[in-house]
N, C-alpha and C positions, 0 to 999 in steps of 0.2 A: 504494500500500500504506500502511495506517495502522499505526503502531507504538503499542502501549499498554504503558507501563512499569509493571509490577506489583511494583516494588521500592520501598523508601522513599527511595532515593537517585537523583539525576540520573545518567544513564549517558552518559558522554562517549566516543563511539566515535571514536578518533583517526585512523583511516585515511580515513574519509569526512568527518571534521570535524563530524559531527552530534551534537547533545546531545538526549537524550530525558528530559524532565522526569517526575518521578513523577506518576502518574495520581490518586493519593489512595487507591487500593485496593492492597492488598498480598496476593500469593499466598504461602502458607507451607505448610510440612510440619508437621502436628500432631506435637508431641513430648510425651513423658512421661518418668518416671524409675522405675527399678526398683531397689529396695534390694538391694545385693550383699553386705552384711555390714560389719563394722567392721575397720579396719586401725589397730592401735595406738590404739584408742579413738576413731577418727574414722570416721563413717559414710561408706560409698562407695556410689555409684549408677551405673547404666548408663543412658544415654539410649536411649529407645525412640522409634521413628518410626512415624507413622501415615499417615493420608490427607492428600492435598493439599487445602487449603482456599483459597478465594478466587480460583481459576482459572476464568474463564468458559468456557462451551462455545465451540467454534470458530465463527467468523463469517467469511464471505467478505470478503477484502481486509484482514483484521486479523491482525497478528502481535503476540504477547504476549511481553514481556521479563520474565523471572523470575530468581530466584537460581539458582546452580548446583545447590543442594540440591533445589529444586523440579524443575528439569529432570531430575535424576538419578532422581527419584521417579516420573516418568511415562514412558509409552511410547506409541507410536502417534500422536503429535501432531507434525505438521510445521509447525504455526503457533506453536510455543513456542521461544523462543531464550533463552540466558543470556549474560551478558557473556563475551567471549573473554579472551585473555591480558591480564593486568593490566599497565598502563603506570605507572611511577613517576617522580617528579621526582628531581632530584639529591640530595634529602634522604631519599629512600625513601618519600615519601608517595604514595599512589595518586592518579592524576590522570585515569585513563580506562582504556579497554580497546582491544584490536585485534580487530575483528570480533566475531562471535558464535558460541557453541557451539550445536549442534543435536543431536537424537537421531538 
């Protein structure tokens, strides 16, 4: 199985000890903003979410690693994973994940 990391960060999966380098391509959820009015003179906005961009079509033998937001925005794909539970060091800095999330 080939893993293609479509995030901008290396993914360190701590249980297996594998590290997945960024592929150079990034899958994202398109976002926009909707003006919601002013609050005490300060404009407020609501983020809107659109289509997933940058996620290739399924390929035999390939698994795509994406952000949790991208995974949540799609359905019906068993070839798309997101980093699992975050692992932090003693200072609270993220150092990896445990396993992967799937739909």
